[in-house]
C-alpha positions in Angstrom: -0.2 0.0 0.0 1.3 3.6 -1.0 2.4 5.6 1.9 0.6 9.2 2.4 3.4 11.7 2.9 1.1 14.7 2.6 -0.7 14.0 6.1 0.3 12.7 9.3 3.5 12.7 11.4 6.5 13.9 9.2 9.4 12.2 10.7 7.6 9.1 11.0 6.2 9.1 7.4 9.7 9.8 6.0 11.3 7.1 8.2 8.9 4.4 7.3 9.1 5.3 3.6 12.8 5.7 3.7 13.3 2.3 5.4 12.3 -0.1 2.5 14.0 2.2 0.2 17.3 2.0 2.1 17.0 -1.8 2.4 16.1 -2.0 -1.3 19.2 0.0 -2.3 21.5 -2.0 0.2 20.4 -5.2 -1.6 20.9 -3.5 -4.8 24.4 -2.6 -3.8 25.0 -6.1 -3.0 25.3 -7.0 -6.5 28.6 -5.7 -6.9 29.5 -6.0 -3.3 29.0 -9.8 -3.7 31.1 -10.0 -6.9 33.9 -8.0 -5.2 34.0 -10.1 -2.0 33.8 -13.5 -3.9 36.5 -12.9 -6.3 38.6 -11.0 -4.0 38.8 -13.7 -1.6 38.5 -16.7 -4.1 40.3 -15.4 -7.0 42.9 -12.9 -5.9 43.8 -9.4 -5.5 44.2 -9.0 -9.4 40.4 -9.9 -9.6 39.6 -7.7 -6.9 41.3 -4.8 -8.5 39.6 -5.4 -11.8 36.0 -5.9 -10.4 36.5 -2.8 -8.1 37.8 -0.6 -10.6 34.6 -1.7 -12.8 32.5 -0.6 -9.9 33.3 3.2 -10.5 32.8 3.0 -14.3 29.6 0.9 -13.8 28.3 3.5 -11.2 28.9 6.0 -13.8 27.2 4.4 -16.5 24.1 3.2 -14.5 24.1 6.8 -13.0 22.8 8.0 -16.3 19.7 5.8 -16.3 19.3 6.2 -12.7 19.4 10.0 -12.7 17.1 9.9 -15.5 14.5 7.9 -13.5 15.3 9.9 -10.3 14.4 13.0 -12.1 11.1 11.7 -13.4 10.4 10.7 -9.8 9.9 14.4 -8.8 7.4 15.0 -11.6 5.4 11.6 -10.5 5.4 12.6 -7.1 4.3 16.4 -8.0 1.2 15.2 -9.9 0.4 12.3 -7.6 0.3 14.8 -4.8 -1.9 17.1 -6.7 -4.1 14.3 -7.7 -3.7 14.9 -11.3 -4.1 11.4 -12.8 -4.1 12.5 -16.4 -0.8 14.5 -16.1 0.7 11.5 -14.1 0.0 9.2 -16.9 1.2 11.4 -19.6 4.6 11.9 -17.7 4.9 8.1 -17.4 4.6 7.6 -21.1 6.9 10.7 -21.9 9.4 9.3 -19.4 9.3 5.8 -20.5 10.0 6.6 -24.2 12.6 9.2 -23.6 14.8 6.9 -20.8 14.3 3.7 -23.0 15.9 5.5 -26.2 18.6 7.0 -23.9 19.4 3.6 -22.2 19.5 1.9 -25.7 22.0 4.5 -27.1 24.0 4.2 -23.8 24.4 0.4 -24.0 25.4 0.5 -27.8 28.0 3.2 -27.2 29.5 1.2 -24.0 29.5 -2.1 -26.1 31.1 -0.4 -29.0 33.8 1.4 -27.2 34.5 -0.9 -24.1 38.2 -1.6 -24.7 39.2 2.0 -25.4 37.5 3.0 -22.1 39.3 0.5 -20.1 42.7 1.7 -21.6 41.6 5.4 -20.6 41.3 4.4 -16.9 45.2 3.9 -16.8 44.2 0.2 -16.2 47.3 -2.0 -15.4 48.3 -4.5 -17.9 47.8 -7.4 -15.7 43.9 -6.8 -14.9 43.0 -5.1 -18.2 41.6 -8.2 -19.7 39.5 -9.2 -16.7 38.3 -5.8 -16.4 37.1 -5.5 -20.1 35.4 -8.9 -20.1 33.5 -8.2 -16.9 32.3 -4.8 -18.2 31.1 -6.2 -21.6 28.7 -8.6 -20.0 27.6 -6.0 -17.5 26.8 -3.6 -20.1 24.3 -6.1 -21.6 22.3 -5.9 -18.7 21.5 -2.3 -19.1 18.1 -2.8 -20.4 17.1 -4.6 -17.0 18.7 -1.9 -14.9 16.4 0.7 -16.7 13.2 -1.3 -16.4 13.7 -2.0 -12.6 14.7 1.5 -11.8 12.0 3.0 -13.8 9.2 0.9 -12.3 10.8 1.4 -8.9 10.7 5.3 -9.4 6.9 5.1 -10.5 5.9 3.1 -7.2 8.2 5.1 -4.9 6.6 8.5 -6.4 3.3 7.1 -4.9 4.8 6.5 -1.4 5.1 2.8 -2.2 8.8 1.8 -1.4 8.0 -1.7 -0.1 7.6 -3.6 -3.4 10.9 -2.9 -5.0 12.6 -4.3 -1.7 10.9 -7.5 -2.3 12.2 -8.1 -5.7 15.7 -6.8 -5.1 15.8 -9.3 -2.2 14.9 -12.1 -4.2 17.4 -11.0 -6.9 20.1 -10.5 -4.6 19.7 -14.1 -3.0 19.7 -15.5 -6.6 22.9 -13.3 -7.3 24.8 -14.9 -4.6 23.9 -18.5 -5.4 25.0 -17.6 -9.2 28.1 -16.0 -8.0 29.2 -19.1 -6.1 28.1 -21.4 -8.8 30.0 -19.4 -11.7 33.2 -18.7 -9.6 33.6 -21.6 -7.3 32.0 -24.4 -9.1 32.5 -23.5 -12.7 35.5 -21.5 -12.3 34.4 -18.7 -14.7 36.3 -16.0 -12.6 35.1 -12.3 -13.1 33.3 -13.1 -16.4 31.2 -15.6 -14.2 30.6 -13.0 -11.5 29.3 -10.5 -14.2 26.9 -13.1 -15.7 25.6 -13.7 -12.2 24.8 -10.0 -11.9 23.1 -9.6 -15.3 20.9 -12.7 -14.8 19.8 -11.5 -11.5 19.1 -7.8 -12.8 16.9 -9.3 -15.5 15.0 -11.4 -13.0 14.2 -8.5 -10.8 13.1 -6.3 -13.9 10.8 -9.2 -14.8 9.3 -9.5 -11.6 8.7 -5.8 -11.2 7.1 -5.4 -14.5 4.7 -8.5 -14.0 3.8 -7.2 -10.4 3.0 -3.7 -11.5 1.1 -4.9 -14.5 -1.2 -6.8 -12.2 -1.5 -4.9 -9.0 -0.7 -1.5 -10.3 -2.5 -1.3 -13.6 -4.0 2.2 -12.7 -0.7 3.8 -12.7 0.0 2.8 -16.4 -1.1 5.1 -19.2 -4.4 4.2 -21.3 -3.9 3.3 -24.9 -4.4 7.0 -25.9 -1.8 8.4 -23.5 1.3 6.7 -25.1 1.7 9.5 -27.6 3.2 12.1 -25.1 2.9 15.7 -26.0 5.8 18.1 -26.8 5.3 19.8 -23.5 5.3 16.5 -21.5 8.7 15.7 -23.1 10.0 18.9 -22.4 9.1 18.6 -18.5 10.9 15.2 -18.5 14.1 16.6 -20.2 14.2 19.6 -17.8 14.0 17.4 -14.7 15.3 14.1 -15.7 18.0 15.1 -17.9 19.3 17.8 -15.5 19.3 15.3 -12.9 21.0 12.6 -14.9 23.7 15.3 -15.6 24.1 15.9 -11.8 24.5 12.1 -11.2 26.9 11.7 -14.4 28.8 14.6 -13.3 29.2 13.2 -9.9 30.2 9.8 -11.1 32.4 11.0 -13.9 34.5 12.9 -11.3 34.6 9.8 -9.3 35.8 7.7 -12.6 38.5 10.3 -13.0 39.8 10.0 -9.4 39.4 6.1 -10.2 41.9 6.7 -13.0 44.4 8.7 -10.8 44.1 5.9 -8.2 44.9 3.2 -10.7 48.4 4.9 -11.6 49.5 4.3 -8.0 49.4 0.4 -8.9 47.4 -2.7 -8.1 47.9 -2.4 -4.3 46.5 1.1 -3.8 43.8 0.1 -6.5 42.8 -2.8 -4.8 42.6 -1.2 -1.3 40.6 1.7 -2.9 38.2 -0.5 -4.7 37.2 -2.3 -1.3 37.2 1.1 0.5 34.8 2.7 -2.0 32.4 -0.4 -1.7 32.4 -0.2 2.1 32.0 3.6 1.8 29.0 3.6 -0.6 27.4 0.9 1.5 27.8 3.0 4.8 26.1 6.0 3.7 23.3 4.6 1.8 20.9 5.2 4.6 21.6 9.0 4.5 21.3 8.8 0.7 18.0 7.1 0.6 16.6 9.4 3.6 17.5 12.2 1.2 15.5 10.7 -1.5 12.8 10.1 0.7 12.6 13.8 1.8 12.9 14.7 -1.9 9.6 12.7 -2.4 8.1 14.2 0.5 8.7 17.7 -0.6 7.5 16.9 -4.2 4.2 15.5 -3.0 3.6 18.5 -0.5 4.6 21.0 -3.0 2.0 19.4 -5.4 -0.6 19.6 -2.5 0.3 23.2 -1.6 1.5 22.2 1.9 4.2 24.6 1.9 4.3 25.0 6.0 4.7 21.2 6.1 7.7 21.4 3.7 9.5 23.6 6.1 8.8 21.6 9.1 9.9 18.6 7.1 13.3 20.2 6.1 14.1 20.9 9.5 13.3 17.4 10.7 15.2 15.9 7.8 18.3 17.7 8.6 18.1 16.6 12.3 17.6 12.9 11.4 20.2 13.0 8.6 23.0 14.4 10.8 22.2 12.0 13.4 22.4 9.0 11.0 25.8 10.4 9.6 27.3 10.7 13.2 26.3 7.1 14.1 27.7 5.9 10.7 31.1 7.6 11.3 31.3 6.0 14.6 30.7 2.6 13.4 33.0 2.8 10.4 35.8 4.0 12.5 35.4 1.2 15.0 34.9 -1.7 12.4 37.1 -0.4 9.5 39.6 -3.2 9.8 36.9 -6.0 10.2 35.1 -4.6 7.2 38.1 -4.9 5.0 38.5 -8.3 6.1 35.1 -9.2 4.3 37.0 -8.3 0.8 40.3 -9.8 1.1 42.0 -12.9 2.1 43.9 -12.5 5.5 47.0 -13.3 3.6 46.8 -10.1 1.3 48.7 -8.4 4.0 50.3 -6.1 1.4 47.1 -4.6 1.0 45.6 -4.7 4.5 48.7 -4.5 6.7 50.1 -1.0 5.6 46.7 0.5 6.2 45.9 2.0 2.9 42.3 1.3 2.6 41.9 1.4 6.3 43.3 4.7 6.6 40.9 6.0 3.6 37.8 4.6 5.6 38.9 6.2 8.8 39.6 9.4 7.2 36.6 9.9 4.8 34.1 8.1 7.3 34.7 10.6 9.8 33.2 13.3 7.7 29.9 11.5 6.7 27.9 14.5 8.0 29.1 16.5 4.9 27.6 14.1 2.4 24.5 13.7 4.6 23.7 17.4 4.2 24.7 17.5 0.5 22.4 14.5 -0.2 19.4 16.5 1.4 20.4 19.7 -0.7 20.2 17.6 -3.8 17.0 16.2 -2.9 15.4 19.5 -2.0 16.4 21.5 -5.1 15.3 18.6 -7.3 11.9 18.4 -5.6 11.0 22.2 -5.9 11.9 22.1 -9.6 15.4 23.5 -9.5 17.7 20.5 -10.5 20.3 22.8 -12.0 21.2 23.9 -8.4 22.1 20.2 -7.5 24.1 20.1 -10.7 25.9 23.1 -9.6 26.7 21.6 -6.1 27.9 18.4 -7.6 30.3 20.5 -9.9 31.6 22.2 -6.8 32.1 19.1 -4.8 33.5 16.7 -7.5 35.4 19.7 -9.2 37.5 20.5 -6.4 38.0 16.8 -5.4 39.4 16.3 -9.1 41.4 19.4 -8.9 43.1 18.7 -5.5 43.6 15.0 -6.2 45.3 15.6 -9.7 47.3 18.7 -8.6 48.6 17.5 -5.3 48.6 13.7 -5.3 51.4 13.2 -7.8 53.7 15.1 -5.6 52.2 14.3 -2.0 51.0 10.7 -2.6 47.4 9.1 -2.8 46.4 10.3 0.6 45.7 13.5 -0.9 42.9 11.9 -2.9 41.4 10.6 0.5 41.6 14.2 1.9 40.0 16.0 -1.0 36.7 14.3 -0.7 35.4 15.6 2.5 36.9 19.2 1.5 34.8 19.1 -1.7 31.6 17.9 0.6 32.1 20.9 2.8 32.3 23.4 0.1 29.3 22.2 -1.8 27.3 22.4 1.6 28.1 25.8 2.2 27.1 26.9 -1.4 24.0 24.9 -1.1 22.9 26.5 2.3 23.7 30.2 1.0 21.4 29.3 -2.2 18.6 27.6 0.0 18.5 30.7 2.5 18.2 32.9 -0.5 15.4 31.1 -1.9 13.7 30.9 1.4 13.9 34.7 2.0 12.6 35.3 -1.6 9.5 33.0 -1.2 8.8 34.8 2.1 8.9 38.3 0.7 6.7 36.9 -2.4 4.0 35.6 0.1 4.2 38.8 2.2 3.6 40.9 -1.0 0.9 38.6 -2.3 -0.8 39.0 1.2 
C-alpha cells in the first residue's frame, strides 16, 4: 500500500518510507559487493582490483539511467500529490519513451567502445583483460537496469517503497547463489561474476514488470496516452536530464579519481576498490533518506502544503545528521573488520600497510558532509531546481578532482582521500547560501501577495 506523505506525522512518514527504500538499495548494492567479495577472496587481488575498478565505471554508466529515473520521480510525485491522474500518466509515457531510447543508445556506445574506455582508465596491464570482459557482460544488462529503476521510481513516487524491496531481495539471493556457482564451481572468474549479476538484474526487472502490470495497472497510461505531447517531453527533459547530468558529473568525477588511483598500482587500486564499496554501502541510509525527503517535498509541493515542507526540512536535517554521526562512529570502529570481508587475510600487503583502512577512517569521519549534501540535492530536485543540484555536484567533484590531480602526484595518494570531505564541505556551504536566499525570496513573495 502506498504511504501518504502529505498528511500525518512528518518524521515517522519519511522514516517509514525511507526504510524499505534503504533496504532495497542496500540489496541492490550487494550485486557488486557480492562480486567483489567472492572474487577478492577466491580468485585473488588482481581480480579484486578489476571488479573494484569496474564498480566506478559501472556506477558512472548506470547513474545516467538512475539519474533519468530519479528526475522523473519528482514529476511523478508532484502530480500524484496534486491528484492529477492525467498528467501523471502522460508523464509516465513521456519518461518511459525518453529514458528507454537514452538507455539503448548508452548500451550501444558502451559495447562499441568498451576496450578504449578501459585503456583510458590507466588500467594496469595485468588486470586489463579481466576488467574488459567483466564490463562487456555488465553492459548487456543495462535494459534490465532501466526497467527495474523506472518501475521502482513510479512506485516510490506514490509512496510505495516496499514492493521494490521484495524483488531486490529475491534477486540478490539469486545473485549470491549464481556467483558461487560461476566462480567456485564452474571457475568462470570475473566473467562468471558478471553473468551472475546480469541474470539477477533481469529477473528483478521481469518480476517488477509483472507485479506492476497485475497490481498497479491504474498507474499505467491508457492506450491513448502513449503519445506524449511536446510539453510533457520538455518537462521530462528538464527534470530528468538535468538530474541525470548531475548524477553523471558526480560519477564522472569519481571515475577520473579512479583513473588517478589506478596510476599508483594494483595495491592502492585494490585497497581503494574495497574502501569505496564499504563507503558507498555505509552512507546509503542517509542517501535514501535524502531521496525520501525529496519525494516528501514533491508531494507536499503538489498539494500546496508549504508550511509542512519547511517543518519537514528541519526534521530531515536533524535525522540525517544523526544518522551520519552514528555511521561515522561505526565505520571508524569496524574499519579493519570490514576490509577483512573483501580480502584474504594473507593479502597483508593490501591490509597491513593500512592504505584502505586509512581511507575509511579519514573519509568515514566526515559523513555528515555528504548527508547534508544529499538533502540539498533532494530539496532542489523536488522544488523544480535540479540545476542547483548540478552546480553543487560540480563544486564538490570539481574540487576533489582538482586537488587530487594537482597534489596527489607530489604528496601521494592520501591527498585523494583528503580531497573528498573538503569537496563536500564547500558544496554544503554553497547549497546552504542558495537555500537561504530562496527561502527569503519566497517569504517576501508571500508577504507581497498578502
